[in-house]
VEXMINU-234018 format. One record per residue (C-alpha): residue number from 1; x, y, z. Coordinates in pm, whole numbers. Layout:
residues N
num:NUM&c1:X&c2:Y&c3:Z
...
***
This chain:
residues 457
num:1&c1:-2986&c2:1765&c3:-7760
num:2&c1:-2962&c2:1372&c3:-7723
num:3&c1:-3179&c2:1318&c3:-7387
num:4&c1:-2936&c2:1044&c3:-7275
num:5&c1:-2852&c2:1008&c3:-6900
num:6&c1:-2596&c2:750&c3:-6703
num:7&c1:-2767&c2:575&c3:-6394
num:8&c1:-2618&c2:339&c3:-6171
num:9&c1:-2840&c2:69&c3:-6364
num:10&c1:-2689&c2:202&c3:-6717
num:11&c1:-2742&c2:468&c3:-6968
num:12&c1:-3093&c2:573&c3:-7018
num:13&c1:-3199&c2:732&c3:-7400
num:14&c1:-3483&c2:971&c3:-7355
num:15&c1:-3682&c2:1202&c3:-7599
num:16&c1:-3836&c2:1587&c3:-7534
num:17&c1:-4139&c2:1613&c3:-7328
num:18&c1:-4460&c2:1716&c3:-7438
num:19&c1:-4366&c2:2099&c3:-7274
num:20&c1:-4083&c2:2324&c3:-7416
num:21&c1:-3745&c2:2303&c3:-7233
num:22&c1:-3850&c2:1951&c3:-7112
num:23&c1:-3771&c2:1588&c3:-7093
num:24&c1:-3911&c2:1242&c3:-7066
num:25&c1:-3772&c2:948&c3:-6977
num:26&c1:-4093&c2:670&c3:-7053
num:27&c1:-4143&c2:346&c3:-6949
num:28&c1:-3824&c2:245&c3:-6718
num:29&c1:-3829&c2:-105&c3:-6559
num:30&c1:-3798&c2:-34&c3:-6195
num:31&c1:-3822&c2:-437&c3:-6093
num:32&c1:-3923&c2:-776&c3:-6195
num:33&c1:-4210&c2:-978&c3:-5999
num:34&c1:-4360&c2:-1285&c3:-6061
num:35&c1:-4725&c2:-1308&c3:-6026
num:36&c1:-4757&c2:-1320&c3:-5651
num:37&c1:-4435&c2:-1235&c3:-5629
num:38&c1:-4301&c2:-952&c3:-5410
num:39&c1:-4072&c2:-729&c3:-5669
num:40&c1:-3734&c2:-724&c3:-5716
num:41&c1:-3552&c2:-389&c3:-5797
num:42&c1:-3372&c2:-357&c3:-6108
num:43&c1:-2968&c2:-253&c3:-6038
num:44&c1:-2866&c2:-312&c3:-6388
num:45&c1:-2937&c2:-355&c3:-6766
num:46&c1:-2669&c2:-417&c3:-7080
num:47&c1:-2656&c2:-143&c3:-7335
num:48&c1:-2837&c2:161&c3:-7356
num:49&c1:-3223&c2:151&c3:-7212
num:50&c1:-3475&c2:336&c3:-7486
num:51&c1:-3701&c2:505&c3:-7253
num:52&c1:-3933&c2:690&c3:-7545
num:53&c1:-4227&c2:490&c3:-7500
num:54&c1:-4410&c2:476&c3:-7244
num:55&c1:-4453&c2:104&c3:-7073
num:56&c1:-4739&c2:-159&c3:-6992
num:57&c1:-4981&c2:-131&c3:-6788
num:58&c1:-5123&c2:-368&c3:-6544
num:59&c1:-5376&c2:-581&c3:-6639
num:60&c1:-5706&c2:-444&c3:-6524
num:61&c1:-6071&c2:-501&c3:-6584
num:62&c1:-6038&c2:-243&c3:-6897
num:63&c1:-5789&c2:-452&c3:-7078
num:64&c1:-6040&c2:-726&c3:-7137
num:65&c1:-6349&c2:-468&c3:-7323
num:66&c1:-6395&c2:-186&c3:-7547
num:67&c1:-6418&c2:76&c3:-7370
num:68&c1:-6598&c2:283&c3:-7635
num:69&c1:-6886&c2:31&c3:-7592
num:70&c1:-6904&c2:41&c3:-7222
num:71&c1:-7174&c2:314&c3:-7126
num:72&c1:-7144&c2:261&c3:-6774
num:73&c1:-6752&c2:322&c3:-6769
num:74&c1:-6753&c2:598&c3:-7037
num:75&c1:-6735&c2:919&c3:-6853
num:76&c1:-6381&c2:818&c3:-6736
num:77&c1:-6277&c2:690&c3:-7048
num:78&c1:-6414&c2:1000&c3:-7230
num:79&c1:-6232&c2:1232&c3:-6990
num:80&c1:-5840&c2:1106&c3:-6948
num:81&c1:-5838&c2:797&c3:-7206
num:82&c1:-6011&c2:841&c3:-7526
num:83&c1:-5812&c2:831&c3:-7863
num:84&c1:-5556&c2:673&c3:-7660
num:85&c1:-5408&c2:361&c3:-7709
num:86&c1:-5292&c2:139&c3:-7378
num:87&c1:-5108&c2:-200&c3:-7405
num:88&c1:-5141&c2:-453&c3:-7066
num:89&c1:-4946&c2:-722&c3:-6891
num:90&c1:-4819&c2:-840&c3:-6602
num:91&c1:-4479&c2:-734&c3:-6673
num:92&c1:-4571&c2:-375&c3:-6576
num:93&c1:-4329&c2:-278&c3:-6338
num:94&c1:-4250&c2:77&c3:-6514
num:95&c1:-4167&c2:425&c3:-6423
num:96&c1:-4133&c2:810&c3:-6630
num:97&c1:-3936&c2:1077&c3:-6520
num:98&c1:-4030&c2:1434&c3:-6698
num:99&c1:-3712&c2:1655&c3:-6579
num:100&c1:-3549&c2:1972&c3:-6717
num:101&c1:-3400&c2:1893&c3:-7090
num:102&c1:-3055&c2:2076&c3:-6886
num:103&c1:-3034&c2:1918&c3:-6530
num:104&c1:-2771&c2:1728&c3:-6462
num:105&c1:-2685&c2:1530&c3:-6138
num:106&c1:-2515&c2:1850&c3:-5972
num:107&c1:-2889&c2:1998&c3:-6018
num:108&c1:-3038&c2:1843&c3:-5712
num:109&c1:-3396&c2:1946&c3:-5797
num:110&c1:-3684&c2:1807&c3:-5618
num:111&c1:-3915&c2:1512&c3:-5725
num:112&c1:-4243&c2:1474&c3:-5687
num:113&c1:-4330&c2:1124&c3:-5687
num:114&c1:-4701&c2:1045&c3:-5811
num:115&c1:-4904&c2:724&c3:-5782
num:116&c1:-5232&c2:666&c3:-5988
num:117&c1:-5603&c2:576&c3:-5809
num:118&c1:-5844&c2:373&c3:-5931
num:119&c1:-5941&c2:211&c3:-5696
num:120&c1:-5639&c2:-29&c3:-5683
num:121&c1:-5799&c2:-213&c3:-6045
num:122&c1:-5768&c2:20&c3:-6258
num:123&c1:-5586&c2:313&c3:-6381
num:124&c1:-5140&c2:396&c3:-6461
num:125&c1:-4926&c2:646&c3:-6499
num:126&c1:-4943&c2:800&c3:-6830
num:127&c1:-5309&c2:859&c3:-6901
num:128&c1:-5395&c2:1196&c3:-7049
num:129&c1:-5373&c2:1426&c3:-6750
num:130&c1:-5024&c2:1272&c3:-6644
num:131&c1:-4869&c2:1295&c3:-6999
num:132&c1:-4622&c2:1580&c3:-6968
num:133&c1:-4612&c2:1759&c3:-6631
num:134&c1:-4575&c2:2118&c3:-6627
num:135&c1:-4392&c2:2061&c3:-6332
num:136&c1:-3994&c2:2046&c3:-6448
num:137&c1:-4095&c2:2415&c3:-6597
num:138&c1:-4103&c2:2505&c3:-6232
num:139&c1:-3762&c2:2364&c3:-6135
num:140&c1:-3956&c2:2021&c3:-5984
num:141&c1:-3896&c2:1628&c3:-6130
num:142&c1:-4194&c2:1449&c3:-6188
num:143&c1:-4226&c2:1080&c3:-6173
num:144&c1:-4522&c2:844&c3:-6224
num:145&c1:-4549&c2:463&c3:-6167
num:146&c1:-4690&c2:200&c3:-6303
num:147&c1:-4860&c2:-146&c3:-6007
num:148&c1:-4982&c2:-409&c3:-5957
num:149&c1:-5368&c2:-378&c3:-5945
num:150&c1:-5688&c2:-627&c3:-5865
num:151&c1:-5618&c2:-1010&c3:-5799
num:152&c1:-5260&c2:-912&c3:-5952
num:153&c1:-5177&c2:-658&c3:-5687
num:154&c1:-5382&c2:-790&c3:-5368
num:155&c1:-5487&c2:-1172&c3:-5351
num:156&c1:-5406&c2:-1343&c3:-4990
num:157&c1:-5322&c2:-1720&c3:-4950
num:158&c1:-5206&c2:-1916&c3:-4660
num:159&c1:-5001&c2:-2085&c3:-4912
num:160&c1:-4806&c2:-1706&c3:-5059
num:161&c1:-4785&c2:-1606&c3:-4686
num:162&c1:-4598&c2:-1973&c3:-4568
num:163&c1:-4372&c2:-1864&c3:-4901
num:164&c1:-4257&c2:-1523&c3:-4844
num:165&c1:-4339&c2:-1493&c3:-4483
num:166&c1:-4661&c2:-1285&c3:-4535
num:167&c1:-4887&c2:-1226&c3:-4828
num:168&c1:-5087&c2:-936&c3:-4992
num:169&c1:-5018&c2:-615&c3:-5089
num:170&c1:-4814&c2:-642&c3:-5396
num:171&c1:-4933&c2:-349&c3:-5526
num:172&c1:-4815&c2:-152&c3:-5260
num:173&c1:-4463&c2:-298&c3:-5246
num:174&c1:-4419&c2:-208&c3:-5575
num:175&c1:-4491&c2:136&c3:-5502
num:176&c1:-4216&c2:105&c3:-5239
num:177&c1:-3947&c2:-58&c3:-5439
num:178&c1:-4016&c2:225&c3:-5761
num:179&c1:-3976&c2:488&c3:-5470
num:180&c1:-3675&c2:302&c3:-5364
num:181&c1:-3557&c2:302&c3:-5729
num:182&c1:-3609&c2:686&c3:-5739
num:183&c1:-3392&c2:736&c3:-5450
num:184&c1:-3104&c2:549&c3:-5544
num:185&c1:-3131&c2:652&c3:-5954
num:186&c1:-3296&c2:1020&c3:-5971
num:187&c1:-2946&c2:1218&c3:-5920
num:188&c1:-2843&c2:1096&c3:-6264
num:189&c1:-3175&c2:1265&c3:-6430
num:190&c1:-3132&c2:1567&c3:-6160
num:191&c1:-3298&c2:1527&c3:-5855
num:192&c1:-3240&c2:1539&c3:-5498
num:193&c1:-3259&c2:1172&c3:-5323
num:194&c1:-3350&c2:1399&c3:-5002
num:195&c1:-3622&c2:1594&c3:-5117
num:196&c1:-3869&c2:1371&c3:-5251
num:197&c1:-4231&c2:1426&c3:-5204
num:198&c1:-4522&c2:1164&c3:-5228
num:199&c1:-4846&c2:1264&c3:-5451
num:200&c1:-5165&c2:1042&c3:-5488
num:201&c1:-5502&c2:1089&c3:-5561
num:202&c1:-5823&c2:871&c3:-5468
num:203&c1:-5660&c2:512&c3:-5447
num:204&c1:-5326&c2:658&c3:-5462
num:205&c1:-5410&c2:916&c3:-5151
num:206&c1:-5488&c2:610&c3:-4990
num:207&c1:-5139&c2:472&c3:-5102
num:208&c1:-4977&c2:751&c3:-4983
num:209&c1:-5086&c2:726&c3:-4647
num:210&c1:-5046&c2:394&c3:-4584
num:211&c1:-4635&c2:469&c3:-4698
num:212&c1:-4739&c2:797&c3:-4424
num:213&c1:-4790&c2:493&c3:-4199
num:214&c1:-4532&c2:213&c3:-4313
num:215&c1:-4247&c2:151&c3:-4132
num:216&c1:-4112&c2:30&c3:-4429
num:217&c1:-4136&c2:389&c3:-4636
num:218&c1:-3958&c2:586&c3:-4322
num:219&c1:-3734&c2:799&c3:-4454
num:220&c1:-3771&c2:734&c3:-4848
num:221&c1:-3996&c2:1106&c3:-4868
num:222&c1:-3982&c2:1478&c3:-4724
num:223&c1:-4337&c2:1559&c3:-4807
num:224&c1:-4699&c2:1370&c3:-4838
num:225&c1:-4976&c2:1522&c3:-5093
num:226&c1:-5300&c2:1311&c3:-5112
num:227&c1:-5652&c2:1416&c3:-5303
num:228&c1:-5949&c2:1235&c3:-5215
num:229&c1:-5868&c2:1008&c3:-4999
num:230&c1:-5600&c2:1062&c3:-4714
num:231&c1:-5661&c2:1050&c3:-4349
num:232&c1:-5754&c2:789&c3:-4120
num:233&c1:-6117&c2:661&c3:-4081
num:234&c1:-6208&c2:329&c3:-3921
num:235&c1:-6429&c2:250&c3:-4200
num:236&c1:-6168&c2:249&c3:-4414
num:237&c1:-5942&c2:22&c3:-4217
num:238&c1:-5726&c2:-212&c3:-4323
num:239&c1:-5809&c2:-573&c3:-4237
num:240&c1:-5597&c2:-902&c3:-4137
num:241&c1:-5481&c2:-1078&c3:-4423
num:242&c1:-5603&c2:-1383&c3:-4299
num:243&c1:-5971&c2:-1244&c3:-4284
num:244&c1:-5897&c2:-1253&c3:-4729
num:245&c1:-5796&c2:-1620&c3:-4690
num:246&c1:-6161&c2:-1737&c3:-4729
num:247&c1:-6202&c2:-1511&c3:-5076
num:248&c1:-5917&c2:-1590&c3:-5240
num:249&c1:-5961&c2:-1971&c3:-5162
num:250&c1:-6329&c2:-1921&c3:-5312
num:251&c1:-6159&c2:-1775&c3:-5608
num:252&c1:-5932&c2:-2057&c3:-5668
num:253&c1:-6196&c2:-2308&c3:-5645
num:254&c1:-6408&c2:-2089&c3:-5946
num:255&c1:-6136&c2:-2122&c3:-6192
num:256&c1:-6043&c2:-2490&c3:-6095
num:257&c1:-5745&c2:-2499&c3:-5979
num:258&c1:-5601&c2:-2768&c3:-5679
num:259&c1:-5345&c2:-2522&c3:-5571
num:260&c1:-5147&c2:-2242&c3:-5584
num:261&c1:-4899&c2:-2368&c3:-5929
num:262&c1:-5226&c2:-2410&c3:-6075
num:263&c1:-5355&c2:-2056&c3:-5977
num:264&c1:-5025&c2:-1893&c3:-6081
num:265&c1:-5042&c2:-2070&c3:-6415
num:266&c1:-5443&c2:-2006&c3:-6478
num:267&c1:-5461&c2:-1777&c3:-6824
num:268&c1:-5457&c2:-1396&c3:-6684
num:269&c1:-5821&c2:-1322&c3:-6884
num:270&c1:-5979&c2:-1626&c3:-6639
num:271&c1:-5843&c2:-1492&c3:-6332
num:272&c1:-6018&c2:-1142&c3:-6404
num:273&c1:-6329&c2:-1320&c3:-6523
num:274&c1:-6352&c2:-1564&c3:-6191
num:275&c1:-6233&c2:-1278&c3:-5931
num:276&c1:-6540&c2:-1044&c3:-6096
num:277&c1:-6780&c2:-1316&c3:-6071
num:278&c1:-6639&c2:-1411&c3:-5671
num:279&c1:-6652&c2:-1033&c3:-5634
num:280&c1:-7069&c2:-1069&c3:-5701
num:281&c1:-7080&c2:-1381&c3:-5522
num:282&c1:-6896&c2:-1466&c3:-5251
num:283&c1:-6890&c2:-1255&c3:-4907
num:284&c1:-6606&c2:-989&c3:-4883
num:285&c1:-6555&c2:-964&c3:-5218
num:286&c1:-6569&c2:-579&c3:-5261
num:287&c1:-6295&c2:-550&c3:-5031
num:288&c1:-6056&c2:-791&c3:-5250
num:289&c1:-5816&c2:-530&c3:-5371
num:290&c1:-5733&c2:-335&c3:-5111
num:291&c1:-5458&c2:-297&c3:-4847
num:292&c1:-5468&c2:-551&c3:-4581
num:293&c1:-5245&c2:-600&c3:-4250
num:294&c1:-4982&c2:-834&c3:-4382
num:295&c1:-4740&c2:-783&c3:-4073
num:296&c1:-4460&c2:-608&c3:-4259
num:297&c1:-4571&c2:-314&c3:-4456
num:298&c1:-4874&c2:-261&c3:-4277
num:299&c1:-4817&c2:-427&c3:-3949
num:300&c1:-5109&c2:-285&c3:-3722
num:301&c1:-5403&c2:-70&c3:-3728
num:302&c1:-5336&c2:295&c3:-3858
num:303&c1:-5514&c2:399&c3:-3544
num:304&c1:-5274&c2:246&c3:-3317
num:305&c1:-4971&c2:415&c3:-3550
num:306&c1:-5166&c2:777&c3:-3528
num:307&c1:-5206&c2:717&c3:-3141
num:308&c1:-4851&c2:629&c3:-3115
num:309&c1:-4734&c2:948&c3:-3297
num:310&c1:-4552&c2:681&c3:-3536
num:311&c1:-4664&c2:774&c3:-3854
num:312&c1:-4416&c2:995&c3:-4120
num:313&c1:-4335&c2:1343&c3:-3946
num:314&c1:-4348&c2:1562&c3:-4284
num:315&c1:-4556&c2:1824&c3:-4419
num:316&c1:-4850&c2:1769&c3:-4567
num:317&c1:-5098&c2:1915&c3:-4855
num:318&c1:-5419&c2:1744&c3:-4868
num:319&c1:-5783&c2:1803&c3:-4938
num:320&c1:-6091&c2:1689&c3:-5153
num:321&c1:-6314&c2:1822&c3:-5432
num:322&c1:-6713&c2:1975&c3:-5405
num:323&c1:-6855&c2:1659&c3:-5572
num:324&c1:-6591&c2:1418&c3:-5473
num:325&c1:-6679&c2:1068&c3:-5381
num:326&c1:-6905&c2:1081&c3:-5013
num:327&c1:-6754&c2:1481&c3:-4992
num:328&c1:-6847&c2:1545&c3:-4645
num:329&c1:-6671&c2:1183&c3:-4496
num:330&c1:-6353&c2:1295&c3:-4732
num:331&c1:-6339&c2:1639&c3:-4618
num:332&c1:-6394&c2:1566&c3:-4290
num:333&c1:-6099&c2:1313&c3:-4268
num:334&c1:-5890&c2:1555&c3:-4464
num:335&c1:-5944&c2:1793&c3:-4190
num:336&c1:-5874&c2:1551&c3:-3892
num:337&c1:-5539&c2:1419&c3:-4081
num:338&c1:-5413&c2:1830&c3:-4051
num:339&c1:-5550&c2:1855&c3:-3688
num:340&c1:-5381&c2:1538&c3:-3548
num:341&c1:-5046&c2:1720&c3:-3709
num:342&c1:-5089&c2:1998&c3:-3486
num:343&c1:-5211&c2:1806&c3:-3172
num:344&c1:-4881&c2:1617&c3:-3177
num:345&c1:-4658&c2:1861&c3:-3280
num:346&c1:-4561&c2:1781&c3:-3587
num:347&c1:-4490&c2:1935&c3:-3933
num:348&c1:-4769&c2:2184&c3:-4070
num:349&c1:-5039&c2:2042&c3:-4296
num:350&c1:-5248&c2:2258&c3:-4522
num:351&c1:-5612&c2:2144&c3:-4638
num:352&c1:-5757&c2:2267&c3:-4970
num:353&c1:-6102&c2:2274&c3:-5090
num:354&c1:-6154&c2:2248&c3:-5516
num:355&c1:-6464&c2:2342&c3:-5643
num:356&c1:-6419&c2:2460&c3:-5985
num:357&c1:-6726&c2:2356&c3:-6198
num:358&c1:-6527&c2:2195&c3:-6500
num:359&c1:-6678&c2:2353&c3:-6837
num:360&c1:-6827&c2:2112&c3:-7083
num:361&c1:-7056&c2:1916&c3:-6909
num:362&c1:-7271&c2:1989&c3:-6535
num:363&c1:-7076&c2:1746&c3:-6354
num:364&c1:-6939&c2:1991&c3:-6115
num:365&c1:-6611&c2:1958&c3:-5970
num:366&c1:-6587&c2:1570&c3:-5956
num:367&c1:-6409&c2:1332&c3:-5834
num:368&c1:-6011&c2:1354&c3:-5970
num:369&c1:-6140&c2:1655&c3:-6215
num:370&c1:-5853&c2:1849&c3:-5981
num:371&c1:-5604&c2:1634&c3:-6110
num:372&c1:-5580&c2:1835&c3:-6471
num:373&c1:-5527&c2:2175&c3:-6259
num:374&c1:-5235&c2:2021&c3:-6052
num:375&c1:-5040&c2:1858&c3:-6352
num:376&c1:-5073&c2:2180&c3:-6605
num:377&c1:-5222&c2:1958&c3:-6827
num:378&c1:-5515&c2:2099&c3:-6929
num:379&c1:-5422&c2:2126&c3:-7309
num:380&c1:-5465&c2:1700&c3:-7320
num:381&c1:-5825&c2:1765&c3:-7231
num:382&c1:-6104&c2:1789&c3:-7435
num:383&c1:-6302&c2:2034&c3:-7237
num:384&c1:-6340&c2:2395&c3:-7324
num:385&c1:-6116&c2:2564&c3:-7035
num:386&c1:-6120&c2:2951&c3:-6999
num:387&c1:-5858&c2:3166&c3:-6898
num:388&c1:-5991&c2:3124&c3:-6561
num:389&c1:-5904&c2:2751&c3:-6573
num:390&c1:-5532&c2:2819&c3:-6693
num:391&c1:-5469&c2:3081&c3:-6457
num:392&c1:-5635&c2:2841&c3:-6158
num:393&c1:-5393&c2:2565&c3:-6258
num:394&c1:-5116&c2:2801&c3:-6254
num:395&c1:-5211&c2:2899&c3:-5928
num:396&c1:-5238&c2:2543&c3:-5795
num:397&c1:-4911&c2:2408&c3:-5955
num:398&c1:-4696&c2:2742&c3:-5758
num:399&c1:-4864&c2:2594&c3:-5452
num:400&c1:-4785&c2:2212&c3:-5550
num:401&c1:-4427&c2:2298&c3:-5658
num:402&c1:-4399&c2:2588&c3:-5368
num:403&c1:-4437&c2:2287&c3:-5126
num:404&c1:-4219&c2:2028&c3:-5236
num:405&c1:-3920&c2:2282&c3:-5349
num:406&c1:-3964&c2:2406&c3:-4944
num:407&c1:-4243&c2:2231&c3:-4719
num:408&c1:-4448&c2:2514&c3:-4753
num:409&c1:-4663&c2:2611&c3:-5022
num:410&c1:-4649&c2:2962&c3:-5014
num:411&c1:-4492&c2:3244&c3:-5150
num:412&c1:-4487&c2:3413&c3:-5505
num:413&c1:-4784&c2:3670&c3:-5460
num:414&c1:-5000&c2:3420&c3:-5384
num:415&c1:-5268&c2:3412&c3:-5152
num:416&c1:-5145&c2:3337&c3:-4786
num:417&c1:-5282&c2:2937&c3:-4691
num:418&c1:-5244&c2:2918&c3:-4337
num:419&c1:-5203&c2:2545&c3:-4206
num:420&c1:-5497&c2:2379&c3:-4045
num:421&c1:-5449&c2:2293&c3:-3662
num:422&c1:-5672&c2:2321&c3:-3315
num:423&c1:-5757&c2:2724&c3:-3369
num:424&c1:-5695&c2:2765&c3:-3789
num:425&c1:-6024&c2:2529&c3:-3901
num:426&c1:-6052&c2:2673&c3:-4279
num:427&c1:-5921&c2:2541&c3:-4566
num:428&c1:-5790&c2:2715&c3:-4883
num:429&c1:-6119&c2:2745&c3:-5117
num:430&c1:-5966&c2:2665&c3:-5501
num:431&c1:-6220&c2:2735&c3:-5797
num:432&c1:-6510&c2:2909&c3:-5832
num:433&c1:-6445&c2:3199&c3:-5617
num:434&c1:-6141&c2:3393&c3:-5556
num:435&c1:-5864&c2:3188&c3:-5428
num:436&c1:-5926&c2:3256&c3:-5037
num:437&c1:-5894&c2:3073&c3:-4647
num:438&c1:-6256&c2:2947&c3:-4603
num:439&c1:-6501&c2:2725&c3:-4413
num:440&c1:-6711&c2:2468&c3:-4594
num:441&c1:-7090&c2:2351&c3:-4590
num:442&c1:-7099&c2:2041&c3:-4473
num:443&c1:-7494&c2:1993&c3:-4562
num:444&c1:-7402&c2:2139&c3:-4869
num:445&c1:-7173&c2:1892&c3:-4957
num:446&c1:-7385&c2:1587&c3:-4801
num:447&c1:-7627&c2:1740&c3:-5114
num:448&c1:-7379&c2:1625&c3:-5370
num:449&c1:-7359&c2:1263&c3:-5253
num:450&c1:-7714&c2:1245&c3:-5386
num:451&c1:-7670&c2:1419&c3:-5713
num:452&c1:-7309&c2:1328&c3:-5823
num:453&c1:-7316&c2:1145&c3:-6174
num:454&c1:-6906&c2:1098&c3:-6201
num:455&c1:-6813&c2:961&c3:-5846
num:456&c1:-6562&c2:663&c3:-5957
num:457&c1:-6324&c2:510&c3:-6219
***
């Protein structure tokens, strides 16, 4: 098998996927962008595109130190990246496609488009848990993406607003551009552009939420899945871009840059160094790499969009884990989002709660632990997973791929998963006991906020 597909951009040469019967097309450039410029979608390349290797990740703090030696960040390194090699660059707008190796343009398979988390400051689309998802074996094409992070993805300056008409959210526009590229090209890999489901975890889930609210993303996807970050709450609301001007101007001053041209020319290592220094010294620094109301992608507050019923009217899967970041808060947000859809007579929304205590340590169902199971990539992990874990993963993958195919997670002999609405307030319990519809104790969730040791990148 030669793994050659002909896209509207030109031919792409892929390779065998991790799993039997799958093909992988790695490191496909979907857009180009200069520093603090909005992405321009790639529509053509000369010759055959070599898609046998993953592309560069966006620069992020870990690009500038040895993760093996950083004990404060060791948990997630050990979990998802140890033994792997990553390259970093500002030239990072690449995506990966995983498909059945028999797929053709006539296959019209549903697509699951995944946005990674990492607090908008870290991560990439090909860490161990994303490397070779099992979904193509279930008849679903997978797409994972890289996008700009940290100061490269979320700087806000008046000069940039004057230049482009708005500023900030460069990373979100990258995601949007990747989604548009997939719609334009996925048929060549066997996918159906009208049957795309967007999925994300943590900052990736918050990104999916923003796409569900943005007028610019309307009509681009048919369903949404949000893990540990979906839902709307005023505490997590985007602030006006203008409110971040002072912070970024002080970053410029710390860098000794007199104007935008000098700031754009600043070595990337220096940019990250002064940005991290400013985060500690300057008010507002903690939120410096977050979505903002820019008047375009995010034109108004999230609660106003929802009150007007202008969010994406698509089916939703949404949930969190038992030892998550602020478990009661995230679980309540997920349930609230489901109830809102029901109150507005929208498509069904299903809520889950994952509480499998992963073997190998005592951290329980920590933030992002569910990803091994959703992606079906347990074999990529160091953990001594048991038959219970493999069966749970198979079950979760089946729910997920059913949802992507039909807009409903049920079928195939699975435990019946009821949508959450005004009358039915239970979530699907996935993990320690048998899979079942069940209630969750908010008091017990509150206790995990004190004891959880693995809560973030």
